[in-house]
C-alpha positions as CSV (number, residue, x, y, z in Angstrom):
1,M,-21.5,-7.2,-31.3
2,L,-24.0,-5.3,-33.5
3,K,-25.5,-3.7,-30.4
4,A,-22.0,-2.5,-29.3
5,R,-21.3,-0.9,-32.7
6,E,-24.7,0.8,-32.8
7,E,-24.2,2.1,-29.3
8,T,-20.7,3.5,-30.2
9,T,-22.1,5.1,-33.4
10,T,-24.8,6.8,-31.4
11,F,-22.2,8.3,-28.9
12,R,-20.0,9.6,-31.8
13,K,-22.9,11.3,-33.5
14,A,-23.8,12.8,-30.1
15,R,-20.2,14.0,-29.7
16,A,-20.1,15.6,-33.2
17,S,-23.4,17.4,-32.6
18,A,-21.9,19.0,-29.5
19,A,-18.5,19.9,-30.9
20,R,-19.0,23.7,-30.6
21,S,-19.4,23.4,-26.8
22,N,-16.8,20.7,-26.4
23,V,-19.4,18.7,-24.3
24,V,-21.1,15.5,-25.2
25,P,-24.8,15.8,-24.2
26,F,-26.0,13.8,-21.2
27,P,-27.9,10.7,-22.1
28,G,-31.7,11.4,-22.2
29,Q,-31.4,15.2,-22.9
30,T,-33.1,16.4,-26.0
31,A,-33.2,19.8,-27.7
32,S,-36.3,21.8,-28.4
33,Q,-38.2,20.9,-31.6
34,P,-39.5,23.3,-34.3
35,G,-43.1,24.3,-34.1
36,Q,-43.4,24.2,-30.3
37,T,-45.6,26.9,-28.9
38,G,-47.0,28.2,-25.5
39,G,-46.0,26.1,-22.5
40,D,-43.8,23.9,-24.7
41,T,-41.8,27.0,-25.8
42,T,-41.3,28.1,-22.3
43,I,-40.1,24.6,-21.3
44,A,-37.8,24.5,-24.3
45,H,-36.3,27.9,-23.4
46,D,-35.8,26.9,-19.8
47,L,-34.1,23.8,-21.0
48,Q,-31.8,25.7,-23.3
49,K,-31.0,28.2,-20.6
50,S,-30.2,25.3,-18.1
51,E,-28.0,23.7,-20.7
52,A,-26.1,26.9,-21.4
53,Q,-25.5,27.4,-17.7
54,R,-24.3,23.9,-17.4
55,I,-21.9,24.2,-20.3
56,A,-20.6,27.6,-18.8
57,L,-20.1,26.0,-15.5
58,L,-18.1,23.1,-17.0
59,N,-16.0,25.4,-19.0
60,V,-14.9,27.4,-16.0
61,G,-12.6,24.7,-14.8
62,P,-9.5,23.1,-16.3
63,D,-10.5,19.6,-15.2
64,L,-11.4,16.6,-17.4
65,I,-15.0,15.5,-16.6
66,F,-16.5,12.2,-17.5
67,T,-19.9,10.4,-17.2
68,V,-19.1,6.7,-16.8
69,R,-21.4,3.7,-16.7
70,K,-20.9,0.9,-14.1
71,D,-19.4,-1.4,-16.7
72,G,-16.7,1.2,-17.6
73,L,-18.3,2.5,-20.8
74,V,-17.6,6.3,-21.2
75,L,-21.0,8.1,-21.9
76,E,-19.9,11.7,-21.9
77,V,-16.9,13.8,-21.8
78,H,-16.1,17.4,-21.1
79,A,-12.4,18.4,-21.9
80,P,-11.4,22.1,-21.9
81,K,-9.5,23.1,-25.0
82,D,-6.4,24.2,-23.0
83,N,-6.1,20.8,-21.3
84,E,-3.2,18.8,-23.0
85,L,-5.3,15.6,-22.7
86,S,-8.5,17.1,-24.4
87,H,-8.0,15.3,-27.7
88,Q,-7.4,11.8,-26.1
89,A,-10.4,12.5,-23.7
90,N,-12.8,13.4,-26.4
91,N,-12.0,10.2,-28.3
92,A,-12.9,8.2,-25.2
93,V,-16.7,8.5,-25.7
94,G,-18.3,5.1,-26.5
95,R,-15.2,3.2,-25.3
96,R,-14.6,1.4,-22.1
97,L,-11.9,2.2,-19.4
98,M,-10.2,-1.2,-19.8
99,D,-9.6,-0.4,-23.6
100,L,-8.5,3.2,-22.8
101,L,-6.1,3.0,-19.9
102,P,-3.1,0.8,-18.9
103,V,-4.4,-2.4,-17.1
104,Q,-3.4,-1.4,-13.6
105,I,-5.0,2.1,-13.8
106,A,-8.1,0.8,-15.5
107,Q,-8.7,-1.9,-12.9
108,Q,-8.2,0.8,-10.1
109,G,-10.7,3.1,-11.8
110,M,-13.2,0.4,-12.2
111,H,-12.9,-0.6,-8.6
112,Y,-13.8,2.9,-7.5
113,V,-16.6,3.2,-10.1
114,E,-18.1,0.0,-8.9
115,K,-17.6,1.1,-5.2
116,A,-19.3,4.5,-5.8
117,V,-22.3,2.8,-7.5
118,R,-22.5,0.1,-4.7
119,T,-22.2,2.5,-1.7
120,G,-23.6,5.6,-3.1
121,Q,-20.7,7.5,-1.6
122,P,-18.1,9.7,-3.4
123,Q,-14.7,8.2,-3.9
124,V,-11.3,9.8,-4.3
125,F,-8.0,8.2,-5.4
126,S,-4.8,9.2,-7.1
127,I,-2.9,7.7,-10.0
128,Q,0.4,8.3,-11.7
129,H,0.4,8.3,-15.5
130,S,3.4,8.8,-17.9
131,L,3.1,11.6,-20.5
132,P,5.8,12.3,-23.0
133,N,9.0,13.0,-21.1
134,R,7.4,13.2,-17.7
135,L,5.4,11.5,-15.0
136,R,2.2,13.2,-13.9
137,V,-0.1,12.7,-10.9
138,F,-3.8,12.8,-11.4
139,E,-6.5,12.9,-8.7
140,A,-10.0,11.3,-9.7
141,R,-13.1,12.2,-7.7
142,I,-16.1,9.9,-8.5
143,S,-19.6,10.6,-7.4
144,P,-22.8,8.5,-8.2
145,S,-25.0,10.3,-10.7
146,G,-27.6,7.6,-11.5
147,P,-28.6,3.9,-10.7
148,D,-25.7,2.6,-12.8
149,Q,-23.3,5.4,-13.6
150,V,-21.0,8.0,-12.0
151,F,-19.7,11.5,-12.6
152,A,-15.9,11.5,-12.6
153,L,-13.7,14.6,-12.4
154,V,-9.9,14.2,-13.2
155,R,-7.5,16.9,-12.1
156,D,-3.7,17.1,-12.6
157,V,-2.3,17.5,-9.1
158,T,1.4,17.1,-9.9
159,D,2.4,20.5,-8.8
160,R,0.4,20.2,-5.6
161,K,1.9,16.8,-4.8
162,L,5.4,18.2,-5.3
163,L,4.6,21.0,-3.0
164,Q,3.2,18.7,-0.4
165,R,6.4,16.6,-0.5
166,E,8.5,19.7,-0.1
167,I,6.5,20.8,2.8
168,L,6.7,17.3,4.5
169,E,10.4,17.2,3.9
170,I,10.8,20.6,5.5
171,T,8.7,19.5,8.4
172,N,10.8,16.4,8.9
173,R,14.0,18.5,8.9
174,E,12.5,20.8,11.4
175,R,11.3,18.0,13.7
176,V,14.8,16.4,13.5
177,Q,16.4,19.8,14.5
178,I,13.9,20.4,17.3
179,G,14.4,16.8,18.7
180,Q,18.1,17.2,18.6
181,D,17.9,20.5,20.2
182,L,15.7,19.1,23.0
183,H,18.0,16.2,23.7
184,D,21.4,17.9,23.3
185,G,20.4,21.3,24.6
186,L,17.6,21.5,27.1
187,G,18.2,17.9,28.1
188,Q,21.9,18.5,29.0
189,H,21.0,21.7,30.7
190,L,18.4,20.1,33.0
191,T,20.9,17.3,33.7
192,G,23.4,19.9,35.0
193,I,20.7,21.4,37.2
194,T,20.1,18.0,38.8
195,F,23.7,17.6,39.8
196,L,23.7,21.1,41.4
197,T,20.4,20.4,43.2
198,R,21.8,17.1,44.5
199,A,25.0,18.8,45.7
200,L,22.9,21.5,47.4
201,E,20.7,19.0,49.1
202,S,23.9,17.2,50.4
203,K,25.3,20.4,51.9
204,L,22.0,21.4,53.5
205,T,21.7,18.0,54.9
206,A,25.1,18.1,56.3
207,L,24.3,21.5,58.0
208,N,21.1,19.9,59.3
209,R,19.0,22.6,57.7
210,P,15.4,22.1,57.1
211,E,15.8,23.6,53.5
212,A,17.3,20.2,52.6
213,A,13.8,18.9,52.0
214,D,13.1,21.7,49.6
215,A,16.2,21.1,47.6
216,A,15.3,17.4,47.4
217,E,11.9,18.5,46.0
218,I,13.4,20.8,43.5
219,N,15.6,17.9,42.4
220,K,12.7,15.7,41.9
221,L,10.8,18.2,39.9
222,V,13.9,18.8,37.6
223,M,14.2,15.1,37.1
224,Q,10.5,14.9,36.0
225,A,11.1,17.8,33.5
226,L,14.2,16.0,32.2
227,S,12.2,12.7,31.7
228,Q,9.5,14.6,29.8
229,T,12.0,16.3,27.7
230,R,13.6,13.0,26.7
231,N,10.2,11.5,25.9
232,L,9.4,14.4,23.8
233,A,12.8,14.3,22.0
234,R,12.2,10.6,21.3
235,G,8.8,11.3,19.8
236,I,10.0,14.1,17.6
237,F,13.3,12.5,16.6
238,P,13.4,8.8,17.3
239,V,17.1,7.9,17.8
240,E,16.2,4.3,17.9
241,L,14.9,4.5,14.2
242,E,18.4,5.8,13.1
243,E,20.4,3.3,15.2
244,T,18.4,0.0,15.5
245,G,15.5,0.1,13.0
246,L,11.7,0.3,12.9
247,A,10.9,-2.5,15.3
248,Q,12.8,-1.1,18.2
249,A,11.6,2.5,17.4
250,L,8.0,1.2,17.6
251,R,8.7,-0.5,20.9
252,E,10.1,2.7,22.3
253,L,7.1,4.7,20.9
254,A,4.7,2.3,22.7
255,A,6.7,2.7,26.0
256,T,6.6,6.6,25.7
257,V,2.8,6.5,24.8
258,E,2.2,4.4,28.0
259,K,4.0,7.0,30.1
260,L,2.6,10.1,28.7
261,F,-1.0,9.0,28.4
262,T,-1.3,6.3,31.0
263,I,-2.8,3.7,28.7
264,T,-1.8,0.2,27.5
265,C,0.2,0.2,24.2
266,T,1.6,-3.0,23.0
267,V,3.7,-4.0,19.9
268,D,3.3,-7.3,18.0
269,I,6.2,-7.6,15.4
270,E,7.0,-10.7,13.5
271,D,10.5,-12.1,14.3
272,K,13.3,-11.4,11.9
273,L,11.2,-8.8,9.9
274,V,13.7,-6.1,8.8
275,I,13.0,-3.1,6.6
276,R,16.2,-1.8,5.1
277,N,14.7,1.1,3.2
278,R,15.3,4.2,5.6
279,A,12.8,6.4,3.9
280,C,10.1,3.7,4.1
281,E,10.9,3.2,7.9
282,N,10.6,6.9,8.6
283,H,7.2,7.1,6.8
284,L,5.9,4.0,8.6
285,F,7.0,5.3,12.0
286,R,5.4,8.7,11.6
287,L,2.2,7.0,10.3
288,A,2.0,4.8,13.3
289,Q,2.8,7.8,15.6
290,E,0.0,9.7,14.0
291,A,-2.4,6.8,14.3
292,I,-1.7,6.3,17.9
293,N,-2.1,10.0,18.7
294,N,-5.6,9.9,16.9
295,S,-6.6,6.7,18.9
296,V,-5.8,8.5,22.1
297,K,-7.0,12.0,21.5
298,H,-10.0,11.5,19.3
299,G,-10.8,7.8,19.7
300,K,-10.4,8.0,23.5
301,A,-8.8,4.6,23.5
302,K,-7.4,2.9,26.6
303,K,-5.6,0.1,24.8
304,V,-3.7,0.2,21.5
305,V,-2.0,-2.6,19.6
306,V,0.6,-1.9,17.0
307,G,1.3,-4.9,14.6
308,L,3.9,-5.3,11.8
309,K,3.7,-8.6,10.0
310,R,4.2,-10.3,6.6
311,D,1.1,-11.2,4.5
312,G,2.3,-13.1,1.5
313,D,4.3,-10.8,-0.8
314,K,3.3,-7.8,1.2
315,I,3.9,-6.4,4.7
316,V,1.2,-5.0,6.9
317,L,1.4,-2.2,9.6
318,S,-1.6,-2.2,11.7
319,I,-2.8,0.0,14.6
320,A,-5.9,-1.2,16.5
321,D,-7.6,0.4,19.4
322,D,-10.6,0.0,21.7
323,G,-11.8,3.6,21.4
324,V,-15.1,4.9,20.1
325,G,-14.5,3.9,16.5
326,F,-16.3,5.5,13.6
327,G,-19.8,4.1,14.1
328,A,-21.9,2.9,11.0
329,E,-20.4,5.6,8.8
330,E,-17.3,5.2,6.7
331,P,-14.5,7.4,8.0
332,K,-13.8,10.5,6.0
333,V,-10.2,11.4,5.2
334,S,-10.7,15.1,6.0
335,G,-8.5,15.7,9.1
336,L,-5.0,16.9,8.7
337,G,-3.6,13.9,10.5
338,L,-5.5,11.4,8.2
339,R,-4.5,13.3,5.1
340,I,-0.8,13.1,6.2
341,M,-1.1,9.4,6.8
342,N,-2.7,8.9,3.4
343,Y,0.1,10.9,1.8
344,R,2.8,8.9,3.6
345,A,1.2,5.7,2.5
346,Q,1.1,6.8,-1.0
347,K,4.8,7.8,-0.9
348,I,5.9,4.2,-0.3
349,G,3.3,2.7,-2.7
350,A,1.1,1.4,0.2
351,A,-2.7,1.0,0.6
352,L,-4.1,2.7,3.7
353,E,-7.4,1.5,5.2
354,I,-9.3,3.1,8.1
355,Q,-12.3,1.4,9.5
356,S,-14.1,0.4,12.6
357,R,-13.4,-3.0,14.1
358,P,-15.7,-5.8,12.9
359,C,-18.5,-7.7,14.6
360,G,-19.6,-4.8,16.9
361,T,-16.1,-4.7,18.7
362,P,-15.4,-1.1,20.0
363,G,-12.6,0.7,18.4
364,A,-11.0,1.3,15.1
365,V,-8.3,-0.4,12.9
366,I,-5.8,1.4,10.6
367,T,-3.9,-0.9,8.2
368,C,-1.1,0.2,5.9
369,T,-0.3,-2.6,3.3
370,F,2.9,-2.2,1.2
371,P,5.0,-4.3,-1.1
372,N,7.7,-6.6,0.3
373,S,10.0,-5.2,-2.3
374,T,10.2,-2.0,-0.2
375,T,12.1,-3.9,2.5
């Protein structure tokens, strides 16, 4: 207990000594001492210059920046004066995340701090936090900065998330419109052409004309174009999702994928599993659709299995393939498709995991785990 008090006192003194720059000094850094000459003076000057540059760099951005120890102790804080959370952030020095934040957010933060230290890889996650009269969304980027500590940048991304949602909603409306136009417009037009070509083929056959074979070939090609149009319309605007629910829409999606890409795509859905939330169904369908496209186009998969099952108080959507996978490296959520999948998962409060299949089995697995209360 005495050690903890002494440690906290040390951090508070350090914070007070750096009040003018609004930055608590990094542990282990010391200022130049009086009476230094020669080489020592040069080194001290270089250190002061480096520190001034570091502070100037930190002051450029509007973000909250923390140095956090593996056990959650906040060692250092940089909080721009124009940031509405600057006062609370500066008071965090010498305290632990579990004492500063709501339990769920603190546990999530500790998970990623420990993961960053353990793997040596940067971690990115989003949290929602209530401020007076409004709910804000923050993105935290954590990177290892020493054997047992991390460097964390926290940014308010509420406006960006709202813009992303608006763009996604606009995209969904456009997809629905294009799907309906393909089905009701082009599809009906091609259907009319098939009737005309059949009639022409019958007349030419009755006249014993050799052009009847050409008419039959034209009819065949138009029928193929009609089939492709219907498949495209189902992919863009799944009628089954509106009429019969997610399970049947996934089965139709698998059948369409098999026809378009000549691969094996199967569906394993738990009996009597019904999701009554239409928005959730739409996000899950689009997520599965994007995952299958990635498996085929990027993973070069020849077999894809889509699963939808209960797991305790949660439901898990999984897409597994036999493609090239990700190798030894952890997949990076950098492509547009992966970012959209991650966004859709966040919208329904789900956890999205993307990884290679275990035990040396070729391929990748994408799982989306979401609360059963969504159903």
